[in-house]
Structure formats: C-alpha cells, structure tokens
N, C-alpha and C positions, 0 to 999 in steps of 0.2 A: 317660654321663649324658644324659638327655633335656634338650633346650634349647628354650625358646620365644624366638624372635628377635623382639624388641619394636620393631624399627625397620627396615622394608623399604619400598621403593617399586618400583612397576612402571609407570612413566610411559610416555607415548606414544612417546618416543624409544627405548624398549627393546623394543618389541613385535616388530620385525623382527630385531634382533640376537639376542634371546633369546625365541624363540617360546614361547607358553604351556606346551606340553607339556614343553619343555626346562627352563623355569623351575621347574615342579613337580618334575621329576626332580632338579634341583639341590638343592631344599629337602629332598627325601627322602634324597638321598645324604649331605647334611650331618647327618642324624639329628635333624632338628628335630621336636619334638612338635607345635608350632604356630608360625605366623608371622603377625605383625601387619603387614598390608600396606595401603598407600594408594597412590594414583597421581595424577599431574597428568593429568587426563583419566580419570575414574573407571572407564571401560570396561576399562582394563587389569586392575585387581584384580578386577573382576567376572568377567572371563574365567578368572582363576586360581581364584576361589571356586567357579565352576561346575564346574571340573575336579576340585577337591580341597576340598570343603566341610569335610572332617575336619581339614584342615591350615591353611587360610587363615582368619585373623580379619580381616574387613574394617573399615577405618576410612575416613571420607569426608574427602578433602582439599578445601579451598575453591579450588583452582586447576584451571582447565580446561587450562592449558598451563604449562610450567615458567617461562615468562616473566612470570607473574603474581605471583611471590614478593614483589616489592617494591611491588606496586600493589593487591593484592586488598582490603586493609583500607579503601580509599577508593572501591571499585568497588561501587555499589549492585546491579549485576546479579549479584553473587555470591549474594545472598540467595535470589532465586527459583531459582537453580541448586541451592543446598543444599536448599531446600524440595522441589524436584522429585525429587532423588535420595533424600531421606529418606522420601518418600512411596512410592518404588518398591522400595527395597532395605533390608535390615537391616544395621546397623553396630554396632560396639562403641563407637566414638568418632568425634570430629571432629579431623582433623589428619593429618599433622603440618603445622602452619602456622607461619610466621615472623612474629613480632609483638614489638615492642620499646617500652618506656616508655609515654608517654602515648597512643600510637597504640591501645593496648588499650581506651581509652575512647571511640574513635570509634564512630559509629552502626553500621557494618557488623560489627565485632567484637562489639559489645554484642548485636546481634541474633543473631549466631552462638552466643553464650553462652546466650541465651534458648532457641534451638533445641536446644542440647545438654541444657539443663535439661528442656525439654518431652519430649524423647525419651530421657531418662535415660542420656546418653552421657558418657564421659570426654572431656577435652580434651588433645590431644597438642601441647604448646607448645614451639616453638623460640624461646625468649624469654630476656630478661634478668630479673634479680630484680624490677625495677620492674614489668614487665608481668605477671609471675606474681602479685605482690601485688595488682595492680589487678584481675586476673581473679578472684581469691578475694574481693576486696571486692565485685565485682558479684554473685558467687554463692558465699557462704561455704561451702556444702555441696558445691561442685564437687569432682570427682576429676580431678586434673591429672597427666599424665605429662610430666615435664620432659625434653625431648629433650636428649641429650648432657650431662645434669646441668648444663645451662646453660653448658657449657665453663668452669665455675667451679672454684675450688680446693676440695678436699675439706672444708676447715674451713667454707667458706661454704655448701657443700651441706648439711653437718650443721646449720648454723644455720637454713637454710630448712626442713629436715625437722622440726626442733624447733618451728618457728613454725607450720607447716601440716600437720596430721595427715592430710590427704587428698592429700598430694603424694608422687608416686613419681618415680623417676629412671631413665632409661635411660643406658647407658654407650656408646651408639653412636658410632663414629668417634673413640674415645678409646683411647689406649694407655698413658697416664700412670699407670693404676692397677695395672699389672703389667708385670714384665720378667723374662724367663728363667724363666717359670713361677712366679714369686714375686710376691706381692701387696705393693704399696707400703705402708709403715707407716702413713702418714696415711689412706690409703684403707681399710686394714684396720680402723682405728678406726671409720671411717664404716660399713663393712659390719657390724661387730659390734654397733655401737650401733643400727643400723637394718636388721636382716637382712630385714625384710618390705617394704622400700621401694625396692629396686634390681632392675634387669633388664638382661640383655645385649641388644645389638643391633648389626647390621652397618652399616646405612644404605647402601642401594644407590642412591645419588643420581645415579649415572651407569650406563648399561647395563653397562659393564665391571665394575662392582662386584659384579654377580651371580656372576661367576666366582670371587669371593673368599669367598662365603658359607660354603662347606665348610671352607676354611682358617681362617676366623674362628671357626667353631664349635669346631674342634680346638684353636685357641689359647685360647679361652675355657675349655674343659674343663681345660686345663693349669693355668691360674692359679686356677680354682675349686677344684682339688685341693689348693691350699695353704691353703684355709679349712676350718674345721670342717664336717663332712659336712652337718649340718642347715642351716647358713648357705649352703653352696654350692648345695644343692638348691633352697632358696628363691629365690636369685638366678637360678639356671639356668632354672627353670620354674615353681615353685610360686607365686611372686608374680604372674606373668603369668596363670596359670590362675585364681587367686583373683580378680583384677581383671577380666580380659576374659571369662572363663567365666561369671561372675555376670551381667555386663551382657548377654551374648548370650542368656542364659536368660530375661531379662525379657520 
C-alpha cells in the first residue's frame, strides 16, 4: 500500500549522518508515495526537494536551529526569516512548530498565522487543545494538521475533530493505536468516524530516526490492513494527497 509520511524532519544535525542522497534512498526503499518534510534550518529539506521533487512535500519550520523550539514564539527575528523563505521557495504548510496555550496569541505566532493565510498554507501544530482552539479563533478557515494527534486520548481527538472541520491529525511517534497488527478499539472508532482526517507519520526528530522510516512504514501497513480497505487507503495516503497536493497546486 502506498504511504504518505506526514511527519518527517531533516534538520541540520542529520545532514552528515544521513546525507541527502541516502535520505532519499531511505524514503524510496520504504515505499513512500510522498513525504511531508520540514527542517530546523530550512536548507535541509530544500536539498531533499531538489533531489526528489516528486517525493518531497516541503513545509517551512520557524526554527533555524533545534534549540529554538522553546523560544521561537517570543523571537521577533523569526518573522523576517519566514518572510524571506516564503518569498524564495514553495511550501505546502508552516510547521511543525511547538506552541501551547496562551502563547498562541503572542505577536510572533499571530504574524505566522497571517503569513500562512496570505500564502494559503496549512499549519502543522505540535500543540495542546487550548492552542489549537486559539489558532482557529485567529483564523477560522485555517487548515491545521495536529501533530501526534495532540498526544491525546482518542476520545478527546474525536471531540476536537467534531469541533473543527478543518482539523487533521497525524499519528507520528504514537503506538497506542495498534498492537500486533490490530487496531485498538477506541482508535478504530475514531478512524471509522473520521476516515478523512488521519495520516500516518514517523517523526524523524533525531538523525537516528531516519533508519526507522522503512520499519515504521511496514508496521503501519500491518495495522492499516486491520481496517476496511477504503479507510486504510485514506489514512495511508489519500488524505495527505488531498490536503497537501491541493495546496502545492495553488
């Protein structure tokens, strides 16, 4: 089954460990149809996109280094950085960014949301429920990909999906939704209620995680096989194609 991996990073600390050509070979060996990739230091994913434009879906992260995860939302210099990159390259979205609670209403995140709106990009938010709600309050028509499904319980995830029609969820760095090739009962209910709103993802947040991408794709195919075929195909790749493909075509 084709897979779109909706949560990968190729940050500056991975470039020597996993050179660009090796990274692309890993993605192809995993049988990925597309891969949504961002990087701390945007040059990483630009290298991959140049090598494999048919494979790489670029998104712009507001971090120039991994150390900015906890400070970017108070750093005014992030805005000219985003503006410069947006003027130079094409992206499907902005993220993945870490943002929690009332910090979503600070001036820097607010301006980031305005830029996403201006450029018709989705937001990839590693956030709690409060921050997701605040982002939608700023931009009710936003399209938000909720990283790791908020690391929340499937019941809460379903509640958020009912509340926000333009919210999607990736399942990166989660294993609670399946075990032994079988889908957890509570997650099955979520997948069947919202078959158009979930995507798989690996999350290569450290260089070593790149060597897990193929294994994760195989594991994903196993538990997806426990779902009705049409639901499995949507989660595996069709939902990503519908969201990212449309944005890149604009």
